C-alpha positions as CSV (number, residue, x, y, z in Angstrom):
1,X,-128.3,-23.0,-1.4
2,X,-131.4,-20.9,-1.0
3,X,-133.7,-23.9,-0.6
4,X,-131.3,-25.5,1.9
5,X,-131.3,-22.2,3.9
6,X,-135.1,-22.2,4.0
7,X,-135.9,-25.8,4.8
8,X,-132.7,-27.7,5.7
9,X,-131.1,-30.7,4.2
10,X,-134.1,-33.0,4.6
11,X,-136.4,-30.5,3.0
12,X,-133.9,-30.0,0.1
13,X,-134.0,-33.7,-0.6
14,X,-137.8,-33.9,-0.8
15,X,-138.0,-30.7,-2.8
16,X,-135.4,-31.9,-5.3
17,X,-137.0,-35.3,-5.7
18,X,-140.3,-33.8,-6.4
19,X,-138.7,-31.3,-8.7
20,X,-137.2,-34.1,-10.8
21,X,-140.7,-35.6,-11.3
22,X,-142.0,-32.2,-12.3
23,X,-139.1,-31.7,-14.8
24,X,-139.7,-35.1,-16.3
25,X,-143.3,-34.0,-16.9
26,X,-142.3,-30.8,-18.7
27,X,-139.2,-28.8,-19.2
28,X,-140.7,-25.3,-18.7
29,X,-142.6,-26.3,-15.6
30,X,-139.5,-28.0,-14.2
31,X,-137.2,-25.1,-14.8
32,X,-139.7,-22.8,-13.1
33,X,-139.7,-25.2,-10.2
34,X,-136.0,-25.2,-9.7
35,X,-135.9,-21.4,-10.1
36,X,-138.6,-21.1,-7.4
37,X,-140.7,-19.2,-9.9
38,X,-143.8,-21.4,-9.7
39,X,-146.5,-21.4,-7.1
40,X,-146.3,-25.2,-6.9
41,X,-142.6,-25.1,-6.1
42,X,-143.1,-22.5,-3.3
43,X,-146.2,-24.3,-2.0
44,X,-144.3,-27.5,-1.8
45,X,-141.5,-25.8,0.1
46,X,-144.0,-24.6,2.7
47,X,-145.1,-28.2,3.2
48,X,-141.5,-29.3,4.0
49,X,-140.4,-26.3,6.0
50,X,-139.3,-27.3,9.5
51,X,-141.4,-26.0,12.3
52,X,-145.0,-26.2,13.4
53,X,-147.5,-26.1,10.5
54,X,-150.5,-24.1,11.4
55,X,-153.0,-25.3,8.8
56,X,-154.3,-28.3,10.8
57,X,-154.3,-26.5,14.1
58,X,-155.4,-22.9,13.7
59,X,-159.1,-23.7,14.1
60,X,-158.5,-25.4,17.4
61,X,-156.3,-22.5,18.6
62,X,-159.1,-20.1,17.6
63,X,-161.5,-22.1,19.8
64,X,-159.1,-22.1,22.7
65,X,-158.8,-18.3,22.4
66,X,-162.6,-18.0,22.3
67,X,-162.9,-20.2,25.4
68,X,-160.6,-17.9,27.4
69,X,-161.6,-14.5,26.1
70,X,-165.0,-14.8,24.3
71,X,-163.5,-13.6,21.1
72,X,-164.7,-15.3,17.9
73,X,-162.4,-14.1,15.1
74,X,-162.1,-15.0,11.4
75,X,-158.8,-16.7,10.6
76,X,-157.1,-15.6,7.4
77,X,-153.9,-16.7,5.7
78,X,-151.0,-14.5,6.7
79,X,-148.7,-12.9,4.2
80,X,-145.5,-14.5,5.6
81,X,-143.3,-15.7,2.7
82,X,-140.4,-18.1,2.4
83,X,-138.0,-15.1,2.5
84,X,-139.9,-13.4,5.3
85,X,-137.7,-14.3,8.2
86,X,-139.5,-14.7,11.6
87,X,-143.2,-15.4,11.2
88,X,-145.8,-13.5,13.2
89,X,-149.5,-13.8,13.9
90,X,-151.0,-10.5,13.0
91,X,-154.4,-8.7,13.3
92,X,-156.2,-5.9,11.6
93,X,-158.6,-5.5,14.5
94,X,-161.1,-7.8,12.8
95,X,-159.3,-11.0,11.9
96,X,-156.3,-13.0,12.8
97,X,-153.8,-13.5,10.0
98,X,-152.1,-16.8,10.6
99,X,-148.7,-17.7,9.0
100,X,-148.2,-21.1,7.4
101,X,-145.4,-22.1,9.8
102,X,-144.3,-21.1,13.3
103,X,-141.3,-22.3,15.3
104,X,-143.3,-24.7,17.6
105,X,-146.7,-25.4,19.0
106,X,-146.2,-23.5,22.2
107,X,-145.2,-20.3,20.5
108,X,-148.1,-20.6,18.0
109,X,-150.6,-21.0,20.9
110,X,-149.0,-18.1,22.8
111,X,-149.3,-16.0,19.7
112,X,-153.1,-16.6,19.6
113,X,-153.5,-15.8,23.2
114,X,-151.3,-12.7,23.2
115,X,-152.7,-11.2,20.0
116,X,-156.2,-12.0,21.1
117,X,-155.5,-10.2,24.4
118,X,-154.8,-7.0,22.5
119,X,-158.3,-7.3,21.0
120,X,-160.0,-8.3,24.2
121,X,-158.3,-5.7,26.4
122,X,-158.9,-2.7,24.1
123,X,-155.6,-2.0,22.4
124,X,-157.7,-1.2,19.3
125,X,-160.9,0.0,20.9
126,X,-162.1,3.2,19.2
127,X,-162.5,5.4,22.3
128,X,-159.1,4.3,23.6
129,X,-157.5,5.1,20.2
130,X,-159.2,8.5,20.1
131,X,-157.7,9.2,23.6
132,X,-154.3,7.9,22.4
133,X,-154.2,10.3,19.5
134,X,-155.4,13.1,21.6
135,X,-152.2,12.7,23.5
136,X,-150.3,14.1,20.5
137,X,-152.9,16.8,19.8
138,X,-155.0,15.0,17.1
139,X,-158.8,15.3,17.5
140,X,-159.4,12.2,15.3
141,X,-157.1,9.2,14.5
142,X,-156.0,9.3,10.9
143,X,-157.8,6.7,8.7
144,X,-156.8,5.2,5.3
145,X,-159.4,4.7,2.5
146,X,-160.6,1.5,4.1
147,X,-161.3,3.3,7.4
148,X,-158.4,1.7,9.2
149,X,-156.3,3.6,11.7
150,X,-152.8,4.4,10.6
151,X,-150.1,4.8,13.3
152,X,-147.5,7.1,11.8
153,X,-148.2,10.3,13.7
154,X,-147.6,8.5,17.0
155,X,-144.0,7.8,16.0
156,X,-143.2,10.5,13.5
157,X,-142.0,13.0,16.1
158,X,-139.1,10.6,16.8
159,X,-137.7,10.8,13.3
160,X,-135.1,8.2,12.5
161,X,-135.4,6.9,16.1
162,X,-139.0,5.9,15.7
163,X,-138.3,2.2,15.7
164,X,-136.7,2.5,19.2
165,X,-139.7,4.3,20.6
166,X,-142.2,1.9,18.9
167,X,-140.5,-1.0,20.6
168,X,-140.5,0.7,24.0
169,X,-144.2,1.4,23.5
170,X,-144.8,-2.2,22.6
171,X,-142.9,-3.3,25.7
172,X,-145.3,-1.2,27.8
173,X,-148.5,-2.2,26.0
174,X,-147.5,-5.8,25.9
175,X,-147.0,-5.7,29.7
176,X,-150.4,-4.3,30.1
177,X,-152.3,-6.8,28.0
178,X,-150.2,-9.8,29.3
179,X,-151.0,-8.8,32.8
180,X,-154.7,-8.5,31.9
181,X,-154.7,-11.9,30.3
182,X,-153.0,-13.4,33.4
183,X,-155.9,-12.3,35.5
184,X,-158.2,-14.3,33.2
185,X,-155.8,-17.2,32.5
186,X,-153.6,-17.8,35.6
187,X,-150.3,-19.3,34.5
188,X,-150.1,-17.5,31.2
189,X,-147.2,-15.3,32.2
190,X,-145.3,-18.4,33.5
191,X,-145.8,-20.0,30.0
192,X,-144.4,-16.9,28.2
193,X,-141.4,-16.7,30.6
194,X,-140.7,-20.4,30.1
195,X,-140.9,-20.2,26.4
196,X,-138.6,-17.1,26.4
197,X,-136.0,-18.7,28.5
198,X,-135.8,-21.6,26.1
199,X,-135.6,-19.3,23.1
200,X,-132.3,-18.5,21.4
201,X,-131.2,-15.0,22.3
202,X,-131.1,-12.7,19.3
203,X,-127.9,-11.0,18.3
204,X,-127.2,-7.3,18.1
205,X,-129.4,-4.5,19.6
206,X,-132.5,-6.7,19.5
207,X,-131.1,-8.8,22.3
208,X,-131.4,-5.9,24.8
209,X,-135.1,-5.5,24.0
210,X,-135.8,-9.3,24.3
211,X,-134.0,-9.4,27.6
212,X,-135.9,-6.3,28.8
213,X,-139.3,-7.8,27.8
214,X,-138.4,-11.0,29.7
215,X,-137.3,-9.1,32.8
216,X,-140.6,-7.1,32.8
217,X,-142.6,-10.3,32.9
218,X,-140.4,-11.9,35.6
219,X,-140.6,-8.7,37.7
220,X,-144.4,-8.6,37.2
221,X,-144.7,-12.1,38.5
222,X,-142.5,-11.3,41.5
223,X,-144.0,-7.9,42.3
224,X,-140.8,-6.1,41.6
225,X,-141.9,-3.6,38.9
226,X,-141.4,0.1,39.4
227,X,-144.4,2.1,40.4
228,X,-144.9,3.5,36.9
229,X,-144.8,0.1,35.2
230,X,-146.7,-1.6,38.0
231,X,-149.6,0.7,37.2
232,X,-149.9,-0.9,33.8
233,X,-150.7,-4.2,35.4
234,X,-153.9,-2.9,37.1
235,X,-157.4,-3.5,35.6
236,X,-157.8,0.3,35.1
237,X,-154.8,0.7,32.9
238,X,-155.3,1.6,29.2
239,X,-153.2,1.9,26.1
240,X,-153.0,5.6,26.9
241,X,-151.2,4.8,30.1
242,X,-148.9,2.5,28.2
243,X,-148.1,5.4,25.8
244,X,-147.3,7.8,28.6
245,X,-145.1,5.2,30.3
246,X,-143.3,4.7,27.1
247,X,-142.6,8.4,26.7
248,X,-141.2,8.5,30.2
249,X,-139.1,5.4,29.6
250,X,-137.8,6.7,26.2
251,X,-136.7,10.0,27.8
252,X,-134.4,8.1,30.1
253,X,-133.6,5.0,28.2
254,X,-130.2,3.4,27.5
255,X,-131.7,0.9,25.1
256,X,-129.8,1.0,21.8
257,X,-131.3,2.2,18.5
258,X,-132.1,-0.5,16.0
259,X,-133.2,-0.9,12.4
260,X,-136.5,-2.1,11.0
261,X,-134.8,-5.4,9.9
262,X,-133.5,-6.0,13.4
263,X,-136.9,-5.3,15.0
264,X,-138.4,-8.7,14.4
265,X,-135.9,-10.5,16.6
266,X,-136.6,-8.3,19.6
267,X,-140.0,-9.8,20.5
268,X,-140.7,-12.6,23.0
269,X,-142.2,-15.9,21.7
270,X,-145.8,-15.2,20.7
271,X,-145.3,-11.5,20.6
272,X,-145.1,-9.2,17.5
273,X,-145.1,-5.5,16.5
274,X,-148.4,-4.0,17.6
275,X,-148.5,-1.2,15.1
276,X,-147.2,-3.1,12.0
277,X,-150.6,-2.9,10.3
278,X,-153.4,-0.4,10.0
279,X,-156.4,-1.6,12.1
280,X,-160.1,-1.3,12.1
281,X,-161.2,0.4,15.4
282,X,-163.3,-1.9,17.6
283,X,-166.4,-1.0,19.5
284,X,-166.8,-2.0,23.1
285,X,-170.1,-3.4,24.0
286,X,-172.1,-1.9,26.9
287,X,-171.4,-5.0,28.9
288,X,-167.6,-4.5,28.5
289,X,-167.5,-8.1,27.3
290,X,-165.1,-9.0,24.5
291,X,-166.8,-8.6,21.1
292,X,-168.2,-11.5,19.2
293,X,-168.7,-12.2,15.6
294,X,-172.2,-13.6,15.5
295,X,-171.9,-15.0,12.0
296,X,-174.0,-12.3,10.4
297,X,-173.0,-9.5,8.1
298,X,-170.8,-7.8,10.6
299,X,-167.2,-8.4,11.5
300,X,-165.6,-8.6,14.9
301,X,-165.5,-4.8,15.2
302,X,-169.1,-4.4,14.3
303,X,-168.3,-3.1,10.8
304,X,-169.9,-4.4,7.6
305,X,-167.6,-7.0,6.1
306,X,-165.5,-6.3,3.0
307,X,-162.9,-8.3,1.2
308,X,-159.9,-8.6,3.6
309,X,-156.3,-8.0,2.7
310,X,-153.3,-9.9,3.9
311,X,-151.1,-8.0,6.3
312,X,-147.6,-6.7,5.5
313,X,-144.8,-8.8,6.9
314,X,-144.0,-7.4,10.3
315,X,-140.3,-8.0,10.0
316,X,-139.2,-5.7,7.2
317,X,-142.1,-4.0,5.4
318,X,-143.8,-1.6,7.7
319,X,-146.2,0.3,5.5
320,X,-145.8,3.6,7.3
321,X,-142.0,3.5,7.1
322,X,-142.0,4.5,3.4
323,X,-143.4,8.0,4.2
324,X,-140.8,10.7,4.8
325,X,-140.7,11.8,8.5
326,X,-141.5,15.4,7.7
327,X,-144.8,14.4,5.9
328,X,-147.0,13.8,8.9
329,X,-150.0,16.0,7.9
330,X,-153.0,15.2,5.8
331,X,-156.7,14.4,6.2
332,X,-157.0,11.1,4.4
333,X,-155.3,8.1,3.0
334,X,-152.1,6.9,4.6
335,X,-150.7,9.2,7.3
336,X,-148.9,12.1,5.8
337,X,-150.7,11.9,2.4
338,X,-153.2,14.6,1.7
339,X,-154.9,12.7,-1.1
340,X,-156.3,9.2,-0.1
341,X,-154.3,6.4,-1.6
342,X,-154.8,2.7,-1.5
343,X,-153.1,0.8,1.3
344,X,-149.9,-0.9,0.0
345,X,-150.2,-4.7,-0.1
346,X,-147.5,-7.0,-1.3
């Protein structure tokens, strides 16, 4: 039943047939296969999963992103698992973490473009991040032991309602970077709108956020945005402007609260939670051109390379969600922890 839910009837048949061969070769190995306890069983399931398999295409998509934005980013394997629900392309500010499978080719390509736009248009640029945290009275962004920015203080003030504010902030910041990419890639917004209209609407509270995100892009294309949101589509807009717009929106919103598990369904095709992972702050070059990885010893953000970690799954394992809301102080480690601790990776 679990396998059928993951890969459908056709996938079950292939998986069971291969499992019979494995069982014939050895009882212990075969039993591990049918209990989904072996890497080979889970790896085979990934091969027969329905959807668009990224392995043979991710390098091409990386080149297309480079052609449009100038970004040359390392591509790493994402941490999405068979039980992980909706798959997302993620970034830590240096690399793109690519899931094994995405729903279709268009969503996969849009994910490369949209995530790359966050890097190209300064969602994680160090001066912009400093200014963002200054908005909440912090002189310096909190860093974990790997010198990655952690996001908890931005949302801690909202307590149990932090997921709602985080989504509203993502709506505003996604509008900003999507509009910026549209200036460089005419027709990009139309592609996102077309993909969203063909997407199955999520159930529950997530539906309202999905529809709101779609409405924002439709209004942006038609010039119908309110003055406050229209300002986010100008070349001068920054992530700080998106944060301020989100605060105003949140104060007057009728969007419903939702849980961390419901959050994943709220995003348009190719979009994902912007603050699901700690990120390395990026440096803007004097030319204001998007940063390049020249192939030397430095990564995309200009930092010396170190072994990279796979990201947390964006759907239901936000690393900052495990910290009690009242613990938002501290000088190192994860936000809210006074003594530096390793980032949690599963």
